[in-house]
C-alpha positions in Angstrom: 20.1 -7.5 -38.1 21.1 -5.6 -35.1 19.8 -2.7 -33.6 21.4 0.8 -34.5 23.6 1.7 -32.1 24.2 5.8 -33.4 21.6 8.3 -32.2 19.0 9.0 -34.0 16.5 11.8 -34.6 13.7 11.0 -32.1 11.0 12.8 -34.6 12.9 12.4 -37.7 11.3 11.8 -40.9 9.0 8.6 -40.3 10.8 8.0 -36.7 8.8 7.3 -33.6 9.6 9.1 -30.5 12.2 7.7 -28.2 11.3 5.1 -25.7 8.4 5.9 -23.2 6.8 7.8 -25.7 5.5 5.0 -28.2 2.2 3.1 -27.7 1.9 -0.2 -27.4 0.3 -2.9 -30.0 -1.9 -3.8 -28.0 -3.0 -0.1 -26.9 -3.3 0.4 -30.7 -5.1 -2.3 -31.1 -7.6 -1.6 -28.5 -8.0 1.9 -29.9 -8.9 0.7 -33.4 -10.8 -1.9 -32.4 -13.3 -1.3 -29.4 -15.5 -4.5 -30.4 -13.0 -6.6 -30.1 -12.9 -6.2 -26.0 -14.6 -8.0 -23.7 -17.9 -6.6 -22.8 -17.9 -5.2 -19.4 -19.5 -7.6 -16.9 -23.2 -5.6 -15.9 -24.5 -8.3 -13.6 -23.1 -7.5 -10.3 -24.9 -5.0 -8.0 -23.5 -2.0 -6.9 -20.5 -2.0 -4.8 -19.0 -0.5 -2.0 -15.5 -0.6 -1.4 -14.1 -0.6 1.9 -10.2 -2.1 1.2 -7.3 -0.5 2.9 -9.7 1.6 5.6 -9.5 1.1 9.4 -12.5 -0.9 10.9 -14.2 2.9 12.3 -14.0 4.4 8.8 -14.9 1.2 6.8 -18.1 0.4 9.4 -19.0 4.0 9.0 -18.9 4.0 5.1 -20.6 0.9 5.2 -23.3 2.4 7.0 -23.9 5.3 5.1 -24.0 3.8 1.9 -26.2 0.9 2.4 -28.8 3.3 3.9 -28.2 5.4 0.9 -28.6 2.2 -1.7 -31.6 1.3 0.3 -33.3 4.5 0.0 -32.4 4.3 -3.6 -34.5 1.0 -3.3 -31.9 -1.3 -4.0 -32.2 -4.9 -3.3 -28.5 -6.0 -3.4 -25.2 -4.3 -2.9 -21.5 -5.5 -3.0 -19.5 -5.0 0.0 -15.7 -5.4 -1.0 -13.8 -6.0 2.1 -10.5 -7.6 0.8 -8.8 -11.0 1.9 -6.4 -9.4 4.2 -3.5 -9.9 2.3 -1.9 -6.4 3.1 -2.7 -7.0 7.1 -0.5 -8.2 9.7 -0.3 -12.4 9.5 -2.2 -12.2 6.4 -5.7 -12.4 8.0 -8.4 -10.0 7.3 -9.4 -7.8 9.6 -12.3 -6.4 8.2 -14.2 -8.8 6.4 -15.3 -10.5 9.8 -16.0 -7.2 11.1 -18.5 -5.9 8.1 -20.3 -9.8 8.8 -20.7 -9.0 12.5 -22.1 -5.8 12.0 -24.8 -7.0 9.1 -25.6 -9.5 11.7 -26.1 -7.1 14.2 -28.4 -4.3 12.0 -31.2 -6.5 10.9 -33.3 -2.9 10.7 -31.4 -2.4 7.4 -29.7 -6.1 6.3 -32.0 -8.8 5.6 -29.2 -11.0 5.3 -25.9 -11.5 3.3 -24.0 -14.3 1.5 -20.6 -14.7 0.1 -19.7 -13.2 -2.8 -19.1 -15.9 -5.8 -16.2 -15.8 -7.4 -16.1 -13.7 -10.4 -17.0 -10.6 -7.8 -14.4 -11.1 -5.4 -15.0 -14.5 -3.5 -14.0 -14.4 0.1 -13.0 -11.0 -0.4 -16.5 -9.9 -0.6 -20.1 -10.4 0.6 -23.4 -9.7 -1.4 -25.6 -8.2 1.4 -29.6 -8.4 0.7 -31.0 -4.9 1.9 -34.6 -4.9 3.5 -37.3 -3.3 1.2 
């Protein structure tokens, strides 16, 4: 009942491809039964991802995208800045800068709050835009 030690034809009759070419059981199950997958959470607001950017790049992107969302009439935007686990000392650099930027721009940002755990917790904030 052990594994066969001889070489076998990788695409022989009834054979499956060698390692790396096979698909997992989990993949096939998801492929065959898409209704069994968990539904995608659609309750989160649109998001801006700032992780792994420098402070200047992040603040520039934040400004441009918040203005674009405000122009679309969006009320809330999720800003993902990360928890700083990849930073020197494991301390977040972007989080305080993003929060400070939001406080300094009251014409665009009405308020902000920490995101709920399912949206990123302390690694993200929900920004409420002015109408």
